[in-house]
Steps between C-alpha positions, in 0.01 A plus 500: 500500500630797286276775350593582146405812328539526126479822288511345154683716243804458265678576824284303746508603873540202732474517877486214753378566858496283806197461724637802709505723187870494477660532169677181397568594137428824297618517139423582146503199255554514137517258212804411289521601138375789297229338287152383609363242564842363625551777732138469641551130548832549665347758735219270603738211562712729721197605700383140557838403621457747778165339621458221741209255495367623834536877423201716518511700176331829428538655166389839371223497249505634162526873434272571212642854431857374436678596194650139487171332555565202268844428616414532872191287446722229347728518807205514747331207344821306465561525871145396582518202272828392657364534845185297397718227338686473838187490695576824684197703586512879478314808587476812284490870611418761237741789456249736666465261800880480535513882501208524742646238729832706522365849515123507548431626145468269209608776243831584664772557248804291489717779653251540792558134609841487661453747797174329635669157453806614685289654785284198547755207456840664491556349160667681208650386181642674182256305275134593513430145369660365815322745722164403354586131534565574875147640534353208310692255740340689793166458339559119479596512883182685581289248302646210674595591853196598728555766755747727318453872579352650199369852427134555390611539140715186510217307636285621223755379245519159668117460512478597126761245404323229704165596341628404150 
């Protein structure tokens, strides 16, 4: 089983972890072309080619304060519909839950994420989309595998996601 973290955007962060939490893949995915909807459709197809039927997928929820809300909503719903059509279940973590799971605070700015992620897991990447996808994949692991060592704030995030 792989744990997939997706941070949907025009440059989507994709991370695949194994059950031990080791990184199997970490990359940023983009669509071909310059015009939408062709570029968005290409991106969604690219994402879906990365996902196996037995993967546990966790995706970042919608950020309502985004300047690109309509476009990101289209990409986010497109991914969810493609997963649904393939019968792949997924979990969602809100942007504030992703931040809290990584840092202990749900309002951490983007530039405050890399250091706590590196300190906890030893992971770093030049793309903050990929860094977020890594945390989202770790949330997927924590939702699925019993007995992982979690902090109090990480446990709170997992309980909140399960309560939905």
